[in-house]
N, C-alpha and C positions, 0 to 999 in steps of 0.2 A: 147306298141303300135308300136314302131319303129321296133321291131322284126316281128310283123305281116305284116307291110308294106314291110319289106325286103323279107319275104316269098312270099307275093303276087307278088312282082317284079320278084322273081326267077321263079315263075309259069308263069307269063306273058311272060318272056323271053325264056321260054322253057327249063330252067335249072333244074326245079323240077316239080313233079306232086303232086297234092293234091287229097286225097281220104277221103271222109266223111263216117263214119259208122252211120247208122240210129239208134242210141241208144239215151237214155235220161240220161244225156245230150249227144249231138252228140260228137263223137270222130273224130278228124281230124288227118290224117297221111300225112306226106310229105316224098318224096324220090327223089333222084337225077335221072334225065333222063340220057340217054346215052350222050347227049350233056353236061350235068352238070358234069358227071364223067370225060369227056374229059378235064376238067379244072384242074384235079389233077396234071398233069405234069407241066404245066405253073405256077400254084400257088405254087408248091413245089420249083420251081426255084426262085420265088419271095421271099418265106420264107427263103431259103438258103442265098440269097443275103442280106436280112434284118438281119439275124443272123450274117453274116460275117461283116457287116458294122454298126451294132448298136452302137458301141462305137463312131464311127465317127459322126453318126447322133446325138447322145447325146451331143457330144462336140459342134457341130454346133448349137444345140438348146441352150446350155448354153451360147455360145458367143452371140447369138441373144438376149437372155434375158438380158444379162449384158449390151449390147449396148442400148437396149430399156430403161433400168433403168437409164443409163447415160444420155439419151436424156431428161429425165423428169426433 
């Protein structure tokens, strides 16, 4: 259900297009619009940042979990 809502949001925001084939059962196809494709560069930069800093994020998560357990 969450993925359907995500797809509906992408269509609503103009990032994807939805096409329904009049078959039984209906087939639904999604594709990125030009606007959606334009996110490739910015998302690649976020992915590269995440890959470069994942160890630091994991360490911060571990510290947070340890302090939360200490507080109990």
